[in-house]
C-alpha positions in Angstrom: 9.4 95.1 41.7 8.0 92.2 39.6 5.3 93.0 37.1 3.0 90.3 35.8 2.7 90.3 32.1 -0.6 90.0 30.3 0.5 86.6 29.0 1.2 85.3 32.5 -2.1 86.7 33.7 -3.9 84.9 30.9 -2.0 81.7 31.4 -2.8 81.7 35.1 -6.5 82.4 34.5 -6.7 79.7 31.9 -5.2 77.2 34.3 -7.8 78.2 36.9 -10.6 77.9 34.3 -9.3 74.4 33.3 -9.4 73.4 37.0 -12.9 74.8 37.4 -14.0 72.9 34.2 -12.7 69.7 35.7 -14.7 70.2 38.8 -17.8 71.1 36.8 -17.5 68.0 34.7 -17.1 65.9 37.8 -20.2 67.5 39.4 -22.2 66.9 36.2 -21.1 63.2 36.2 -22.2 62.9 39.8 -25.5 64.6 39.1 -26.1 62.1 36.2 -25.5 59.2 38.6 -27.9 60.6 41.2 -30.5 61.3 38.6 -30.3 57.6 37.5 -31.0 56.5 41.0 -34.0 58.8 41.2 -35.3 57.6 37.8 -34.9 53.9 38.7 -36.7 54.4 42.0 -39.5 56.3 40.3 -39.9 53.5 37.7 -39.7 50.8 40.3 -42.6 52.4 42.2 -44.7 52.6 39.1 -44.0 56.1 38.1 -42.6 57.7 35.0 -38.9 58.1 34.4 -39.2 61.9 33.8 -41.0 64.3 36.1 -41.9 67.3 34.0 -42.9 69.5 36.9 -39.6 68.9 38.5 -37.8 69.7 35.3 -39.7 73.0 35.1 -38.5 73.9 38.6 -34.9 73.2 37.6 -35.3 75.3 34.5 -36.7 78.2 36.6 -33.9 78.0 39.1 -31.2 78.2 36.4 -33.1 81.0 34.5 -33.3 83.0 37.7 -29.7 82.6 38.5 -28.2 82.9 35.1 -30.7 84.6 32.8 -31.8 83.2 29.5 -28.6 81.3 28.8 -29.3 79.5 32.1 -32.4 78.0 30.6 -30.3 76.6 27.7 -27.7 75.3 30.2 -30.4 73.6 32.3 -31.9 72.0 29.2 -28.6 70.5 28.3 -28.0 69.3 31.9 -31.5 67.7 32.0 -30.9 66.0 28.6 -27.6 64.6 30.0 -29.2 63.4 33.2 -32.4 61.9 31.9 -30.8 59.8 29.2 -32.7 58.8 26.1 -36.5 59.2 26.3 
């Protein structure tokens, strides 16, 4: 019978975390690109680059799903996606 050591369990879990992080980073980069499209379309039609009511919706969604840390995560995500104001 083969037993898995704690070290192997940790190594396997870290490998999975690294793969998940790679996917998350890719998704964030994709979200940034889509956000740029939205901002450019909004500006081209005479609107503002940032829609604060939409940002509040996003903050609420993250807070509901992840609690208080979700709000901080959403703020960081919004900052990355909106670029410099």
